[in-house]
MARKE-490203 format. One record per residue (C-alpha): residue number from 1; x, y, z; residue in one letter. Coordinates in nm, 4 decimals, m for minus. Layout:
BEGIN
REC / NUM / X / Y / Z / A $
...
***
This chain:
BEGIN
REC / 1 / m1.9869 / m3.1259 / 11.9165 / X $
REC / 2 / m2.2745 / m2.9931 / 12.1311 / X $
REC / 3 / m2.5269 / m2.7455 / 11.9757 / X $
REC / 4 / m2.4830 / m2.4193 / 12.1632 / X $
REC / 5 / m2.7804 / m2.2199 / 12.2167 / X $
REC / 6 / m2.6578 / m1.8979 / 12.3468 / X $
REC / 7 / m2.9742 / m1.7256 / 12.4695 / X $
REC / 8 / m3.0904 / m2.0109 / 12.6619 / X $
REC / 9 / m2.7452 / m2.0894 / 12.8030 / X $
REC / 10 / m2.7326 / m1.7538 / 12.9609 / X $
REC / 11 / m3.0630 / m1.7736 / 13.1196 / X $
REC / 12 / m2.9706 / m2.1115 / 13.2568 / X $
REC / 13 / m2.6665 / m1.9777 / 13.4523 / X $
REC / 14 / m2.7791 / m1.8477 / 13.7877 / X $
REC / 15 / m2.6328 / m1.6470 / 14.0885 / X $
REC / 16 / m2.6955 / m1.7218 / 14.4465 / X $
REC / 17 / m2.9568 / m1.4701 / 14.5786 / X $
REC / 18 / m2.9642 / m1.4484 / 14.9642 / X $
REC / 19 / m3.2357 / m1.2725 / 15.1400 / X $
REC / 20 / m3.1599 / m1.1521 / 15.4875 / X $
REC / 21 / m3.4016 / m1.1558 / 15.7716 / X $
REC / 22 / m3.4097 / m1.1196 / 16.1507 / X $
REC / 23 / m3.4561 / m1.4149 / 16.3692 / X $
REC / 24 / m3.6758 / m1.2021 / 16.6059 / X $
REC / 25 / m3.9573 / m1.1214 / 16.3499 / X $
REC / 26 / m4.2821 / m1.2572 / 16.4104 / X $
REC / 27 / m4.4480 / m1.4687 / 16.1526 / X $
REC / 28 / m4.6687 / m1.1863 / 16.0475 / X $
REC / 29 / m4.3772 / m0.9512 / 16.0253 / X $
REC / 30 / m4.1818 / m1.1826 / 15.8029 / X $
REC / 31 / m4.4757 / m1.2483 / 15.5711 / X $
REC / 32 / m4.5122 / m0.8644 / 15.5341 / X $
REC / 33 / m4.1276 / m0.8142 / 15.4612 / X $
REC / 34 / m4.1417 / m1.0896 / 15.2169 / X $
REC / 35 / m4.4175 / m0.9358 / 15.0254 / X $
REC / 36 / m4.2353 / m0.6046 / 15.0307 / X $
REC / 37 / m3.9361 / m0.7394 / 14.8976 / X $
REC / 38 / m4.1293 / m0.9299 / 14.6200 / X $
REC / 39 / m4.2870 / m0.5850 / 14.5300 / X $
REC / 40 / m3.9452 / m0.4192 / 14.5067 / X $
REC / 41 / m3.8074 / m0.6900 / 14.3038 / X $
REC / 42 / m4.0903 / m0.6578 / 14.0508 / X $
REC / 43 / m4.0352 / m0.2846 / 14.0521 / X $
REC / 44 / m3.6682 / m0.2571 / 13.9602 / X $
REC / 45 / m3.6162 / m0.6151 / 13.8140 / X $
REC / 46 / m3.3838 / m0.7189 / 14.1013 / X $
REC / 47 / m3.3899 / m0.8721 / 14.4392 / X $
REC / 48 / m3.1644 / m0.7335 / 14.7204 / X $
REC / 49 / m2.9905 / m0.8325 / 14.9405 / X $
REC / 50 / m2.7984 / m1.0202 / 14.6924 / X $
REC / 51 / m2.4829 / m1.2368 / 14.7045 / X $
REC / 52 / m2.3018 / m1.2947 / 14.3733 / X $
REC / 53 / m2.0062 / m1.5342 / 14.3072 / X $
REC / 54 / m1.7154 / m1.4630 / 14.0928 / X $
REC / 55 / m1.7122 / m1.6104 / 13.7394 / X $
REC / 56 / m1.3795 / m1.8008 / 13.8406 / X $
REC / 57 / m1.3086 / m1.9298 / 14.1896 / X $
REC / 58 / m0.9216 / m1.8661 / 14.1851 / X $
REC / 59 / m0.6398 / m1.7593 / 13.9449 / X $
REC / 60 / m0.2713 / m1.7456 / 13.9293 / X $
REC / 61 / m0.0660 / m1.4240 / 13.9652 / X $
REC / 62 / 0.3057 / m1.4149 / 13.9121 / X $
REC / 63 / 0.3303 / m1.1726 / 14.2037 / X $
REC / 64 / 0.0952 / m1.3295 / 14.4466 / X $
REC / 65 / 0.0621 / m1.6870 / 14.3403 / X $
REC / 66 / m0.2898 / m1.8486 / 14.3876 / X $
REC / 67 / m0.5605 / m1.5850 / 14.4565 / X $
REC / 68 / m0.8942 / m1.7088 / 14.5868 / X $
REC / 69 / m1.1999 / m1.4900 / 14.4828 / X $
REC / 70 / m1.4882 / m1.4511 / 14.7372 / X $
REC / 71 / m1.8672 / m1.4279 / 14.7051 / X $
REC / 72 / m1.9829 / m1.0725 / 14.7762 / X $
REC / 73 / m2.3167 / m0.9738 / 14.9368 / X $
REC / 74 / m2.4754 / m0.6416 / 14.8446 / X $
REC / 75 / m2.7436 / m0.4782 / 15.0541 / X $
REC / 76 / m2.8719 / m0.2664 / 14.7591 / X $
REC / 77 / m2.7951 / m0.2216 / 14.3804 / X $
REC / 78 / m2.4529 / m0.0482 / 14.3400 / X $
REC / 79 / m2.4935 / 0.3088 / 14.2282 / X $
REC / 80 / m2.1242 / 0.3996 / 14.1609 / X $
REC / 81 / m1.9369 / 0.1290 / 13.9684 / X $
REC / 82 / m1.5558 / 0.1038 / 13.8895 / X $
REC / 83 / m1.4724 / m0.1342 / 13.6049 / X $
REC / 84 / m1.1393 / m0.2655 / 13.4926 / X $
REC / 85 / m1.2210 / m0.5430 / 13.2597 / X $
REC / 86 / m1.3086 / m0.4070 / 12.9080 / X $
REC / 87 / m1.5260 / m0.7131 / 12.8447 / X $
REC / 88 / m1.7477 / m0.6423 / 13.1455 / X $
REC / 89 / m1.7538 / m0.2813 / 13.0593 / X $
REC / 90 / m1.8688 / m0.3837 / 12.7166 / X $
REC / 91 / m2.1586 / m0.5813 / 12.8660 / X $
REC / 92 / m2.2639 / m0.3206 / 13.1033 / X $
REC / 93 / m2.2717 / m0.0827 / 12.8084 / X $
REC / 94 / m2.4578 / m0.3200 / 12.5858 / X $
REC / 95 / m2.7199 / m0.3448 / 12.8580 / X $
REC / 96 / m2.7557 / 0.0407 / 12.9323 / X $
REC / 97 / m2.6317 / 0.0056 / 13.2947 / X $
REC / 98 / m2.5926 / 0.3367 / 13.4531 / X $
REC / 99 / m2.3487 / 0.4451 / 13.7264 / X $
REC / 100 / m2.0091 / 0.3823 / 13.5733 / X $
REC / 101 / m1.7747 / 0.6270 / 13.7374 / X $
REC / 102 / m1.4307 / 0.4920 / 13.6660 / X $
REC / 103 / m1.2627 / 0.2820 / 13.3891 / X $
REC / 104 / m0.8984 / 0.1861 / 13.2998 / X $
REC / 105 / m0.8360 / 0.4855 / 13.0754 / X $
REC / 106 / m0.4571 / 0.4484 / 13.0810 / X $
REC / 107 / m0.4648 / 0.1334 / 12.8675 / X $
REC / 108 / m0.5979 / 0.1092 / 12.5144 / X $
REC / 109 / m0.9703 / 0.1378 / 12.5100 / X $
REC / 110 / m1.1246 / m0.0636 / 12.2237 / X $
REC / 111 / m1.2936 / 0.1488 / 11.9527 / X $
REC / 112 / m1.6546 / 0.0642 / 12.0474 / X $
REC / 113 / m1.5845 / 0.1635 / 12.4064 / X $
REC / 114 / m1.4128 / 0.5070 / 12.3073 / X $
REC / 115 / m1.6936 / 0.7013 / 12.4736 / X $
REC / 116 / m1.5597 / 0.6064 / 12.8181 / X $
REC / 117 / m1.2423 / 0.8112 / 12.7535 / X $
REC / 118 / m1.4608 / 1.1117 / 12.8164 / X $
REC / 119 / m1.4149 / 1.3470 / 13.1052 / X $
REC / 120 / m1.7306 / 1.2304 / 13.2843 / X $
REC / 121 / m1.5398 / 0.8867 / 13.3492 / X $
REC / 122 / m1.2588 / 0.9105 / 13.5736 / X $
REC / 123 / m0.9210 / 0.6949 / 13.5263 / X $
REC / 124 / m0.8653 / 0.4145 / 13.7554 / X $
REC / 125 / m0.5301 / 0.3590 / 13.5946 / X $
REC / 126 / m0.4184 / 0.1064 / 13.3475 / X $
REC / 127 / m0.5327 / m0.2687 / 13.3186 / X $
REC / 128 / m0.2294 / m0.3828 / 13.5337 / X $
REC / 129 / m0.1653 / m0.0729 / 13.7382 / X $
REC / 130 / m0.4607 / 0.0626 / 13.9473 / X $
REC / 131 / m0.4540 / 0.3975 / 14.0900 / X $
REC / 132 / m0.5557 / 0.3093 / 14.4380 / X $
REC / 133 / m0.5792 / 0.6428 / 14.5931 / X $
REC / 134 / m0.7830 / 0.7721 / 14.2984 / X $
REC / 135 / m1.0242 / 0.4910 / 14.3218 / X $
REC / 136 / m1.0675 / 0.5555 / 14.6890 / X $
REC / 137 / m1.1526 / 0.9093 / 14.6379 / X $
REC / 138 / m1.4376 / 0.7817 / 14.4054 / X $
REC / 139 / m1.5770 / 0.5918 / 14.6964 / X $
REC / 140 / m1.7292 / 0.3233 / 14.4520 / X $
REC / 141 / m2.0057 / 0.0854 / 14.5676 / X $
REC / 142 / m1.8286 / m0.2017 / 14.3678 / X $
REC / 143 / m1.5200 / m0.2719 / 14.1592 / X $
REC / 144 / m1.5278 / m0.5287 / 13.8867 / X $
REC / 145 / m1.1900 / m0.6902 / 13.8120 / X $
REC / 146 / m1.0399 / m0.9625 / 13.6064 / X $
REC / 147 / m0.6991 / m1.1492 / 13.5789 / X $
REC / 148 / m0.4870 / m0.8429 / 13.4989 / X $
REC / 149 / m0.5725 / m0.6737 / 13.8213 / X $
REC / 150 / m0.5523 / m0.9862 / 14.0397 / X $
REC / 151 / m0.2370 / m0.8796 / 14.2073 / X $
REC / 152 / m0.4194 / m0.5971 / 14.3689 / X $
REC / 153 / m0.7368 / m0.7954 / 14.4800 / X $
REC / 154 / m0.6656 / m0.7449 / 14.8438 / X $
REC / 155 / m0.5663 / m0.3772 / 14.8216 / X $
REC / 156 / m0.8864 / m0.3112 / 14.6240 / X $
REC / 157 / m1.1139 / m0.4917 / 14.8621 / X $
REC / 158 / m1.0017 / m0.2385 / 15.1304 / X $
REC / 159 / m1.1601 / 0.0310 / 14.9189 / X $
REC / 160 / m1.4999 / m0.1352 / 14.8179 / X $
REC / 161 / m1.6557 / m0.4794 / 14.7440 / X $
REC / 162 / m1.4592 / m0.6505 / 14.4723 / X $
REC / 163 / m1.6234 / m0.8767 / 14.2099 / X $
REC / 164 / m1.4070 / m1.1005 / 13.9877 / X $
REC / 165 / m1.5728 / m1.1177 / 13.6379 / X $
REC / 166 / m1.3044 / m1.2555 / 13.4154 / X $
REC / 167 / m1.3048 / m1.5502 / 13.1873 / X $
REC / 168 / m1.1263 / m1.8737 / 13.2201 / X $
REC / 169 / m0.8861 / m2.0074 / 12.9638 / X $
REC / 170 / m1.0002 / m2.3709 / 12.9882 / X $
REC / 171 / m1.3837 / m2.2710 / 12.9999 / X $
REC / 172 / m1.3953 / m1.9376 / 12.8287 / X $
REC / 173 / m1.7499 / m1.9464 / 12.6879 / X $
REC / 174 / m1.9340 / m2.0536 / 13.0004 / X $
REC / 175 / m1.7404 / m1.8167 / 13.2246 / X $
REC / 176 / m1.8382 / m1.5487 / 12.9569 / X $
REC / 177 / m2.1993 / m1.6423 / 12.9968 / X $
REC / 178 / m2.1723 / m1.6247 / 13.3699 / X $
REC / 179 / m2.0497 / m1.2755 / 13.3542 / X $
REC / 180 / m2.3394 / m1.1613 / 13.1411 / X $
REC / 181 / m2.5813 / m1.3175 / 13.3751 / X $
REC / 182 / m2.4105 / m1.1587 / 13.6735 / X $
REC / 183 / m2.4549 / m0.8081 / 13.5228 / X $
REC / 184 / m2.8067 / m0.8708 / 13.4181 / X $
REC / 185 / m2.9073 / m0.9987 / 13.7592 / X $
REC / 186 / m2.7261 / m0.7223 / 13.9564 / X $
REC / 187 / m2.8548 / m0.4370 / 13.7666 / X $
REC / 188 / m3.2063 / m0.5727 / 13.6761 / X $
REC / 189 / m3.1417 / m0.5986 / 13.2965 / X $
REC / 190 / m3.2309 / m0.9615 / 13.2424 / X $
REC / 191 / m3.4976 / m0.8636 / 12.9689 / X $
REC / 192 / m3.2146 / m0.6588 / 12.7823 / X $
REC / 193 / m2.9808 / m0.9542 / 12.8065 / X $
REC / 194 / m3.2182 / m1.1849 / 12.6777 / X $
REC / 195 / m3.2999 / m0.9561 / 12.3835 / X $
REC / 196 / m2.9354 / m0.8980 / 12.3110 / X $
REC / 197 / m2.8149 / m1.2799 / 12.3343 / X $
REC / 198 / m3.0945 / m1.3759 / 12.1034 / X $
REC / 199 / m2.8630 / m1.2382 / 11.8274 / X $
REC / 200 / m2.5934 / m1.5043 / 11.8969 / X $
REC / 201 / m2.8109 / m1.8015 / 11.7903 / X $
REC / 202 / m2.7987 / m1.7281 / 11.4296 / X $
REC / 203 / m2.4535 / m1.6044 / 11.4375 / X $
REC / 204 / m2.3176 / m1.9007 / 11.5964 / X $
REC / 205 / m2.5151 / m2.1243 / 11.3396 / X $
REC / 206 / m2.3536 / m1.9332 / 11.0467 / X $
REC / 207 / m2.0027 / m1.9455 / 11.1794 / X $
REC / 208 / m2.0333 / m2.3267 / 11.2480 / X $
REC / 209 / m2.1506 / m2.3834 / 10.8993 / X $
REC / 210 / m1.8423 / m2.1773 / 10.7574 / X $
REC / 211 / m1.6093 / m2.3533 / 10.9820 / X $
REC / 212 / m1.7395 / m2.6812 / 10.8468 / X $
REC / 213 / m1.5952 / m2.6077 / 10.4892 / X $
REC / 214 / m1.2371 / m2.6280 / 10.6374 / X $
REC / 215 / m1.0416 / m2.9478 / 10.7399 / X $
REC / 216 / m0.7778 / m2.7653 / 10.9383 / X $
REC / 217 / m0.7093 / m2.4201 / 11.1125 / X $
REC / 218 / m0.4600 / m2.2637 / 11.3375 / X $
REC / 219 / m0.4931 / m1.9691 / 11.5801 / X $
REC / 220 / m0.1899 / m1.7627 / 11.6291 / X $
REC / 221 / m0.0737 / m1.4264 / 11.8116 / X $
REC / 222 / 0.1682 / m1.1810 / 11.6612 / X $
REC / 223 / 0.3890 / m0.9780 / 11.8824 / X $
REC / 224 / 0.6622 / m0.7764 / 11.7420 / X $
REC / 225 / 0.7707 / m1.0150 / 11.4618 / X $
REC / 226 / 0.7257 / m1.3342 / 11.6834 / X $
REC / 227 / 0.4274 / m1.5868 / 11.6924 / X $
REC / 228 / 0.2760 / m1.7869 / 11.9395 / X $
REC / 229 / 0.0078 / m2.0770 / 11.8731 / X $
REC / 230 / m0.3142 / m2.1637 / 12.0561 / X $
REC / 231 / m0.4972 / m2.4909 / 12.0402 / X $
REC / 232 / m0.8063 / m2.6252 / 12.2208 / X $
REC / 233 / m0.8244 / m2.5723 / 12.6060 / X $
REC / 234 / m0.6475 / m2.2295 / 12.5732 / X $
REC / 235 / m0.7138 / m1.8704 / 12.5778 / X $
REC / 236 / m0.8522 / m1.8777 / 12.2055 / X $
REC / 237 / m0.9634 / m2.2328 / 12.2238 / X $
REC / 238 / m1.3382 / m2.1288 / 12.1607 / X $
REC / 239 / m1.2583 / m2.0641 / 11.7906 / X $
REC / 240 / m1.2282 / m2.4415 / 11.7829 / X $
REC / 241 / m1.4647 / m2.5606 / 12.0589 / X $
REC / 242 / m1.7485 / m2.3122 / 12.0054 / X $
REC / 243 / m1.7079 / m2.1722 / 11.6604 / X $
REC / 244 / m1.6346 / m2.5187 / 11.5007 / X $
REC / 245 / m1.2914 / m2.4757 / 11.3339 / X $
REC / 246 / m1.0991 / m2.7917 / 11.3390 / X $
REC / 247 / m0.7411 / m2.7442 / 11.5016 / X $
REC / 248 / m0.4396 / m2.8494 / 11.2818 / X $
REC / 249 / m0.2794 / m2.9847 / 11.5948 / X $
REC / 250 / m0.3744 / m3.0070 / 11.9587 / X $
REC / 251 / m0.0098 / m3.0661 / 12.0736 / X $
REC / 252 / 0.0326 / m2.7072 / 12.1672 / X $
REC / 253 / 0.1210 / m2.5904 / 12.5239 / X $
REC / 254 / m0.1688 / m2.4022 / 12.6772 / X $
REC / 255 / m0.0770 / m2.0466 / 12.8392 / X $
REC / 256 / m0.2478 / m1.7050 / 12.8185 / X $
REC / 257 / 0.0133 / m1.5845 / 12.5473 / X $
REC / 258 / 0.0345 / m1.9076 / 12.3633 / X $
REC / 259 / 0.3578 / m2.1229 / 12.3109 / X $
REC / 260 / 0.6179 / m2.0237 / 12.0748 / X $
REC / 261 / 0.5404 / m2.1128 / 11.7230 / X $
REC / 262 / 0.7870 / m2.0415 / 11.4411 / X $
REC / 263 / 0.7077 / m2.0056 / 11.0704 / X $
REC / 264 / 0.8604 / m2.3328 / 10.9686 / X $
REC / 265 / 0.6038 / m2.5036 / 11.2214 / X $
REC / 266 / 0.3162 / m2.3316 / 11.0413 / X $
REC / 267 / 0.4428 / m2.4633 / 10.7078 / X $
REC / 268 / 0.4823 / m2.8024 / 10.8558 / X $
REC / 269 / 0.1219 / m2.8287 / 10.9880 / X $
REC / 270 / 0.0040 / m2.6369 / 10.6672 / X $
REC / 271 / m0.3496 / m2.5077 / 10.8095 / X $
REC / 272 / m0.6198 / m2.4448 / 10.5478 / X $
REC / 273 / m0.7151 / m2.1267 / 10.7606 / X $
REC / 274 / m0.4504 / m1.9215 / 10.9634 / X $
REC / 275 / m0.5905 / m1.6727 / 11.2151 / X $
REC / 276 / m0.3441 / m1.4084 / 11.3268 / X $
REC / 277 / m0.4100 / m1.1911 / 11.6488 / X $
REC / 278 / m0.2182 / m0.8576 / 11.6383 / X $
REC / 279 / m0.1012 / m0.8188 / 11.9898 / X $
REC / 280 / 0.1452 / m0.5432 / 11.8815 / X $
REC / 281 / m0.1481 / m0.3080 / 11.7655 / X $
REC / 282 / m0.3505 / m0.3961 / 12.0652 / X $
REC / 283 / m0.0897 / m0.2692 / 12.3119 / X $
REC / 284 / m0.0123 / 0.0433 / 12.1070 / X $
REC / 285 / 0.2856 / m0.0681 / 11.9353 / X $
REC / 286 / 0.3944 / m0.0187 / 11.5664 / X $
REC / 287 / 0.2808 / m0.3277 / 11.3787 / X $
REC / 288 / 0.4410 / m0.4702 / 11.0678 / X $
REC / 289 / 0.2129 / m0.7756 / 11.0718 / X $
REC / 290 / 0.1684 / m0.8396 / 10.7091 / X $
REC / 291 / 0.5239 / m0.7755 / 10.6099 / X $
REC / 292 / 0.6500 / m1.0055 / 10.8723 / X $
REC / 293 / 0.3662 / m1.2697 / 10.8216 / X $
REC / 294 / 0.3859 / m1.2867 / 10.4477 / X $
REC / 295 / 0.7437 / m1.4036 / 10.4174 / X $
REC / 296 / 0.8690 / m1.6664 / 10.1871 / X $
REC / 297 / 0.8004 / m1.9522 / 10.4197 / X $
REC / 298 / 0.4266 / m1.8540 / 10.4935 / X $
REC / 299 / 0.3848 / m1.7997 / 10.1141 / X $
REC / 300 / 0.4136 / m2.1726 / 10.0575 / X $
REC / 301 / 0.1041 / m2.2513 / 10.3048 / X $
REC / 302 / m0.2328 / m2.3460 / 10.1694 / X $
REC / 303 / m0.3669 / m2.0629 / 10.3873 / X $
REC / 304 / m0.1625 / m1.8035 / 10.2058 / X $
REC / 305 / m0.1942 / m1.9432 / 9.8511 / X $
REC / 306 / m0.5969 / m1.9586 / 9.8930 / X $
REC / 307 / m0.6108 / m1.6067 / 10.0699 / X $
REC / 308 / m0.7230 / m1.7725 / 10.3964 / X $
REC / 309 / m0.4774 / m1.5692 / 10.6403 / X $
REC / 310 / m0.7343 / m1.3931 / 10.8697 / X $
REC / 311 / m0.5763 / m1.0880 / 11.0459 / X $
REC / 312 / m0.7954 / m1.0445 / 11.3507 / X $
REC / 313 / m0.8389 / m0.6950 / 11.5199 / X $
REC / 314 / m0.5845 / m0.6812 / 11.8034 / X $
REC / 315 / m0.7613 / m0.4602 / 12.0563 / X $
REC / 316 / m1.0987 / m0.6426 / 11.9967 / X $
REC / 317 / m0.9325 / m0.9939 / 12.0523 / X $
REC / 318 / m0.6704 / m0.9258 / 12.3022 / X $
REC / 319 / m0.7947 / m0.6722 / 12.5256 / X $
REC / 320 / m1.1937 / m0.6506 / 12.4995 / X $
REC / 321 / m1.3194 / m1.0186 / 12.4624 / X $
REC / 322 / m1.5724 / m1.1532 / 12.7015 / X $
REC / 323 / m1.8371 / m0.8780 / 12.6388 / X $
REC / 324 / m2.1647 / m0.8867 / 12.4633 / X $
REC / 325 / m2.0771 / m0.6672 / 12.1924 / X $
REC / 326 / m1.7251 / m0.7835 / 12.1483 / X $
REC / 327 / m1.8140 / m1.1572 / 12.1221 / X $
REC / 328 / m2.0521 / m1.0814 / 11.8520 / X $
REC / 329 / m1.8188 / m0.8623 / 11.6671 / X $
REC / 330 / m1.5462 / m1.1419 / 11.6868 / X $
REC / 331 / m1.7904 / m1.3722 / 11.5134 / X $
REC / 332 / m1.8866 / m1.1262 / 11.2357 / X $
REC / 333 / m1.5342 / m1.0336 / 11.1771 / X $
REC / 334 / m1.4502 / m1.3954 / 11.0903 / X $
REC / 335 / m1.7580 / m1.4359 / 10.8880 / X $
REC / 336 / m1.6737 / m1.1261 / 10.6957 / X $
REC / 337 / m1.3168 / m1.2153 / 10.6195 / X $
REC / 338 / m1.3824 / m1.5705 / 10.5197 / X $
REC / 339 / m1.7060 / m1.5319 / 10.3175 / X $
***
């Protein structure tokens, strides 16, 4: 497995920065304009005009099929920001970015982002149901979206420039890093990003060392009494690929909600560590996760016998992943549970 160095990886990812100039400028005028732009870039840490690329080129929507996301050019730094993706909101919050005017308050905000439920931030709807008219009234300079809003991509583009900042299921970690780099470059927060991401180096080393103690593991999601499983190249594949836990099987169909996985299958594979993400709690339902999970079948597994069933925080893992704070918190949660 490649040794990940988070801080250096973030800085290695780059966005395309495009400077616009007039073909009628004289050589002297161009030199002066270039010097002025360099001075401005040093003053606020950014260089505009700036063209940014989506973290993922395209995605699939049940309603619209394949959706292709476009590069977006900004003449100046956006001052009024609408954010749907909780992970990107998390990153903007960690970096101290100002100007957020609207968030998806009609869905369950993660606990560490609860301040955005305040009246100073307007609601743009839920994660899957944008309030288009309300957003238009905000007159934002940019709208940041991810997969849950993909079906509304064209409608949102009519209101303001839209940048896709979601993660890819088959390349989660790198697309997460790209979103951090995008935020840092757009808002002149590269020094803050470097300082924050330095925390990940030791955290990743610690969790890889911990993962090496176990021969097999399985990531599952609990949803109203039913289970789905995840292997590598899936939504939660980074638990294997980046954290270093060994999958008990790679023969699991990849999908955003995992493949159906019965209790009997868990007993058959018998993982040493069983991770369970509580989707029911994440979407505001009444969860009976422990009562349902710790049944007579699961009690026969090594994970149960050795107290290695790790119940992962639903809102954190299901709704708010892909942010600087949430990704560090995920690692720390597993370290705390398995120590």
